[in-house]
FIKOLDREN-580436 format. One line per 3 residues: number of its first residue (from 1); for each residue x, y, z of C-alpha. Coordinates in nm, 2 decimals, padded with zeros to 4 digits, always signed. Layout:
BEGIN
NUM	X,Y,Z; ...
***
This chain:
BEGIN
1	+03.76,-03.79,+08.99; +04.08,-03.58,+08.93; +04.14,-03.36,+08.63
4	+04.34,-03.63,+08.44; +04.10,-03.91,+08.51; +03.88,-04.04,+08.22
7	+03.56,-04.26,+08.23; +03.59,-04.45,+07.89; +03.27,-04.65,+07.93
10	+03.06,-04.34,+08.03; +03.25,-04.12,+07.77; +03.33,-03.84,+08.03
13	+03.63,-03.68,+08.15; +03.72,-03.38,+08.36; +03.88,-03.11,+08.17
16	+03.91,-02.84,+08.46; +03.83,-02.85,+08.83; +03.46,-02.91,+08.85
19	+03.41,-02.91,+08.46; +03.34,-03.22,+08.27; +03.33,-03.29,+07.91
22	+03.08,-03.54,+07.79; +03.10,-03.71,+07.43; +02.74,-03.78,+07.32
25	+02.69,-04.00,+06.99; +02.51,-03.83,+06.69; +02.34,-04.04,+06.41
28	+02.51,-03.82,+06.16; +02.84,-03.66,+06.08; +03.00,-03.52,+06.29
31	+02.94,-03.84,+06.49; +02.99,-03.67,+06.84; +02.90,-03.36,+07.03
34	+03.06,-03.25,+07.32; +02.84,-03.12,+07.60; +02.96,-03.00,+07.95
37	+02.88,-03.03,+08.31; +02.97,-02.77,+08.57; +02.97,-02.82,+08.94
40	+03.01,-02.62,+09.25; +02.93,-02.83,+09.56; +02.62,-03.01,+09.52
43	+02.47,-02.80,+09.25; +02.53,-02.87,+08.87; +02.46,-02.73,+08.53
46	+02.45,-02.90,+08.19; +02.56,-02.70,+07.88; +02.39,-02.84,+07.57
49	+02.21,-03.16,+07.54; +02.29,-03.35,+07.23; +02.04,-03.49,+07.00
52	+01.74,-03.69,+07.12; +01.84,-04.05,+07.07; +01.81,-04.34,+07.30
55	+02.20,-04.39,+07.25; +02.27,-04.03,+07.36; +02.03,-04.03,+07.65
58	+02.18,-04.35,+07.78; +02.53,-04.21,+07.74; +02.46,-03.91,+07.94
61	+02.29,-04.10,+08.22; +02.60,-04.33,+08.23; +02.81,-04.03,+08.27
64	+02.61,-03.88,+08.54; +02.64,-04.21,+08.73; +03.02,-04.22,+08.68
67	+03.07,-03.87,+08.84; +02.81,-03.92,+09.12; +02.57,-03.66,+08.99
70	+02.21,-03.72,+09.06; +01.98,-03.59,+08.79; +01.79,-03.37,+09.02
73	+02.11,-03.19,+09.14; +02.14,-03.05,+08.77; +01.94,-02.71,+08.85
76	+02.05,-02.53,+08.53; +02.03,-02.64,+08.17; +02.17,-02.39,+07.92
79	+02.19,-02.43,+07.54; +02.43,-02.23,+07.33; +02.20,-02.23,+07.05
82	+01.89,-02.41,+06.89; +02.02,-02.68,+06.67; +01.93,-03.04,+06.72
85	+02.26,-03.14,+06.86; +02.26,-02.87,+07.12; +01.89,-02.83,+07.22
88	+01.75,-03.14,+07.09; +01.71,-03.34,+07.42; +01.63,-03.03,+07.65
91	+01.26,-03.12,+07.70; +01.35,-03.48,+07.81; +01.64,-03.35,+08.04
94	+01.42,-03.07,+08.18; +01.17,-03.36,+08.27; +01.45,-03.58,+08.41
97	+01.61,-03.31,+08.63; +01.37,-03.05,+08.70; +01.62,-02.79,+08.58
100	+01.54,-02.45,+08.46; +01.61,-02.42,+08.07; +01.81,-02.11,+07.93
103	+01.83,-02.00,+07.58; +01.87,-01.68,+07.38; +01.53,-01.53,+07.27
106	+01.66,-01.48,+06.91; +01.67,-01.87,+06.88; +01.29,-01.93,+06.96
109	+01.16,-01.87,+06.60; +01.43,-02.12,+06.47; +01.31,-02.38,+06.74
112	+00.97,-02.35,+06.60; +01.08,-02.39,+06.24; +01.28,-02.71,+06.31
115	+00.96,-02.86,+06.43; +00.75,-02.76,+06.15; +00.61,-03.01,+05.91
118	+00.46,-02.75,+05.69; +00.60,-02.66,+05.35; +00.67,-02.29,+05.32
121	+00.64,-02.16,+04.94; +00.86,-01.85,+05.04; +01.14,-02.09,+05.12
124	+01.12,-02.27,+04.79; +01.10,-01.96,+04.60; +01.41,-01.83,+04.78
127	+01.60,-02.16,+04.69; +01.50,-02.10,+04.32; +01.59,-01.74,+04.34
130	+01.95,-01.81,+04.42; +01.99,-02.07,+04.13; +01.94,-02.41,+04.32
133	+01.81,-02.64,+04.06; +01.47,-02.76,+04.22; +01.16,-02.84,+04.02
136	+00.91,-02.89,+04.30; +00.87,-02.83,+04.69; +00.80,-03.21,+04.72
139	+01.17,-03.28,+04.66; +01.24,-03.13,+05.01; +01.17,-03.29,+05.34
142	+01.03,-03.05,+05.60; +01.25,-02.99,+05.89; +01.01,-03.16,+06.13
145	+00.99,-03.47,+05.91; +01.37,-03.47,+05.89; +01.44,-03.45,+06.26
148	+01.13,-03.61,+06.39; +01.18,-03.74,+06.74; +01.55,-03.65,+06.74
151	+01.45,-03.30,+06.81; +01.24,-03.26,+07.13; +01.29,-02.90,+07.26
154	+01.19,-02.76,+07.59; +01.00,-02.42,+07.62; +01.27,-02.21,+07.76
157	+01.21,-02.09,+08.13; +01.45,-01.80,+08.09; +01.62,-01.60,+07.79
160	+01.99,-01.54,+07.83; +02.15,-01.21,+07.72; +02.49,-01.08,+07.64
163	+02.68,-01.00,+07.96; +02.43,-01.18,+08.20; +02.57,-01.39,+08.48
166	+02.41,-01.72,+08.59; +02.53,-01.90,+08.89; +02.59,-02.26,+08.98
169	+02.63,-02.25,+09.35; +02.87,-01.97,+09.38; +03.04,-02.03,+09.05
172	+02.98,-01.75,+08.78; +02.88,-01.84,+08.44; +02.88,-01.53,+08.21
175	+02.69,-01.52,+07.88; +02.87,-01.40,+07.58; +02.65,-01.33,+07.27
178	+02.83,-01.46,+06.96; +02.59,-01.42,+06.66; +02.67,-01.56,+06.32
181	+02.65,-01.94,+06.31; +02.30,-01.87,+06.45; +02.16,-01.53,+06.54
184	+02.13,-01.61,+06.92; +02.43,-01.82,+06.95; +02.61,-01.77,+07.30
187	+02.91,-01.88,+07.46; +02.95,-01.94,+07.84; +03.26,-01.79,+08.01
190	+03.37,-01.91,+08.37; +03.59,-01.61,+08.45; +03.73,-01.75,+08.77
193	+03.86,-02.05,+08.59; +03.94,-01.86,+08.27; +03.74,-02.14,+08.08
196	+03.50,-02.07,+07.78; +03.24,-02.31,+07.66; +03.21,-02.20,+07.29
199	+02.95,-02.42,+07.14; +02.98,-02.42,+06.76; +03.14,-02.07,+06.75
202	+03.51,-02.15,+06.78; +03.58,-02.50,+06.67; +03.95,-02.61,+06.65
205	+03.95,-02.80,+06.31; +03.64,-02.68,+06.11; +03.46,-02.37,+06.06
208	+03.09,-02.36,+06.15; +02.82,-02.31,+05.88; +02.72,-01.94,+05.84
211	+02.45,-01.90,+05.57; +02.18,-01.66,+05.46; +01.83,-01.80,+05.46
214	+01.50,-01.67,+05.36; +01.40,-01.59,+05.71; +01.72,-01.39,+05.77
217	+01.94,-01.23,+05.92; +02.07,-01.07,+05.60; +02.44,-01.03,+05.69
220	+02.52,-01.31,+05.92; +02.90,-01.34,+05.82; +02.94,-00.98,+05.93
223	+02.80,-01.08,+06.26; +03.02,-01.39,+06.28; +03.35,-01.22,+06.20
226	+03.25,-00.92,+06.45; +03.21,-01.21,+06.70; +03.53,-01.36,+06.63
229	+03.69,-01.02,+06.71; +03.47,-00.99,+07.02; +03.58,-01.33,+07.17
232	+03.95,-01.23,+07.16; +03.88,-00.97,+07.43; +03.83,-01.23,+07.69
235	+04.10,-01.38,+07.93; +04.08,-01.75,+07.82; +04.32,-02.03,+07.91
238	+04.11,-02.33,+07.80; +03.85,-02.35,+07.52; +03.57,-02.61,+07.53
241	+03.41,-02.66,+07.19; +03.12,-02.86,+07.08; +03.32,-03.05,+06.82
244	+03.68,-03.15,+06.83; +03.92,-03.14,+07.12; +03.97,-02.88,+07.38
247	+04.24,-02.63,+07.30; +04.42,-02.32,+07.46; +04.48,-02.03,+07.23
250	+04.15,-01.89,+07.14; +04.28,-01.57,+06.98; +04.50,-01.76,+06.75
253	+04.21,-01.97,+06.63; +03.97,-01.69,+06.60; +04.22,-01.51,+06.37
256	+04.26,-01.84,+06.16; +03.90,-01.84,+06.11; +03.88,-01.47,+06.01
259	+04.17,-01.54,+05.76; +03.98,-01.84,+05.61; +03.67,-01.64,+05.54
262	+03.88,-01.33,+05.41; +04.03,-01.58,+05.16; +03.68,-01.71,+05.07
265	+03.56,-01.35,+05.01; +03.86,-01.28,+04.78; +03.81,-01.62,+04.59
268	+03.43,-01.54,+04.52; +03.51,-01.18,+04.45; +03.73,-01.29,+04.17
271	+03.48,-01.53,+04.04; +03.21,-01.27,+03.96; +03.45,-01.00,+03.82
274	+03.28,-00.89,+03.49; +03.02,-01.16,+03.49; +02.71,-01.20,+03.72
277	+02.66,-01.54,+03.89; +02.39,-01.67,+04.12; +02.50,-01.78,+04.46
280	+02.46,-02.15,+04.34; +02.68,-02.09,+04.04; +02.96,-01.95,+04.26
283	+02.92,-02.23,+04.53; +02.94,-02.48,+04.23; +03.28,-02.36,+04.15
286	+03.42,-02.29,+04.50; +03.29,-02.61,+04.66; +03.31,-02.83,+04.34
289	+02.92,-02.92,+04.38; +02.77,-03.20,+04.15; +02.44,-03.36,+04.12
292	+02.53,-03.67,+04.31; +02.59,-03.48,+04.64; +02.30,-03.49,+04.90
295	+02.06,-03.19,+04.86; +02.15,-03.06,+05.20; +02.51,-03.02,+05.10
298	+02.40,-02.83,+04.80; +02.19,-02.60,+05.04; +02.47,-02.56,+05.28
301	+02.73,-02.46,+05.03; +02.50,-02.23,+04.86; +02.38,-02.04,+05.14
304	+02.72,-02.01,+05.29; +02.83,-01.87,+04.96; +02.53,-01.62,+04.97
307	+02.66,-01.51,+05.32; +02.98,-01.42,+05.16; +02.82,-01.24,+04.87
310	+02.59,-01.04,+05.10; +02.91,-00.93,+05.29; +03.08,-00.81,+04.98
313	+02.76,-00.64,+04.88; +02.71,-00.46,+05.21; +03.06,-00.34,+05.19
316	+03.00,-00.20,+04.86; +03.23,-00.42,+04.64; +02.96,-00.62,+04.48
319	+02.62,-00.53,+04.30; +02.31,-00.76,+04.33; +02.13,-00.80,+04.00
322	+01.76,-00.89,+04.00; +01.77,-01.09,+03.68; +01.42,-01.24,+03.71
325	+01.37,-01.51,+03.82; +01.73,-01.56,+03.96; +01.93,-01.31,+04.17
328	+02.30,-01.28,+04.06; +02.60,-01.08,+04.18; +02.87,-00.91,+04.02
331	+03.19,-00.74,+04.14
***
């Protein structure tokens, strides 16, 4: 297959020599996740896995046939982070291929949490603390009951670290740790090709969720913005994201994302001048929340707002007010 050829039925296309983009279906929005195959001679690597559904697995198997890749030729399976659309089929593909599974160690506790069917009272208390209108923990599905069989993670064989190089044949895949969206999120850089597989870190049209949750970390937006600065130091000619089309100017996009968050920080700062607000109250104004929205939208908006408020707090611009039982913030 040449670089310009496409395989419509198999939902795969070559995006660089020996690098293939696969479009795997998701049962929710966004409706597609891009995963990547990297080849050197007879050896292959798969970066990210999609969510564990029959449709997604069939699509990947069809794509492998289209490019002549026997599953057992995949020796390496790397996930950029623990989320279900990136690591959710890792166990099935580990069994199918016999590949070694790689993940950043900081993701491990989150993998366990996404499988949990237990209700955590400290999580419910955290939600109430930041103003989310909930009456009972029974209103919330557990992560394990929400994802169910759509999240079937493997036990990693190896933990990847910043700056480490893995090899597919003689082809170098360098790990670039980019915390923020998740604590252990990593991009994969192919220095000889000047190609970077960026997971959810650097998306062309949307910004990934960055939120504060009860299990931490406490200032993920600072990590995320620092990671956007970090990524600009690499010589990249082609960016391969998990959602949206491939693009070229990674520095321009990183600066756009940084500017977006600076705007949000200013907007939230202005809202809490002279009057303390909970994270939920700020989110309700910034994101126009209403009672008809799904509860997970409410969570995402509130905890993303909290990430901005925490960054302002750690920068000394905002004070945290413990107004029992609700935590509020004031400029």
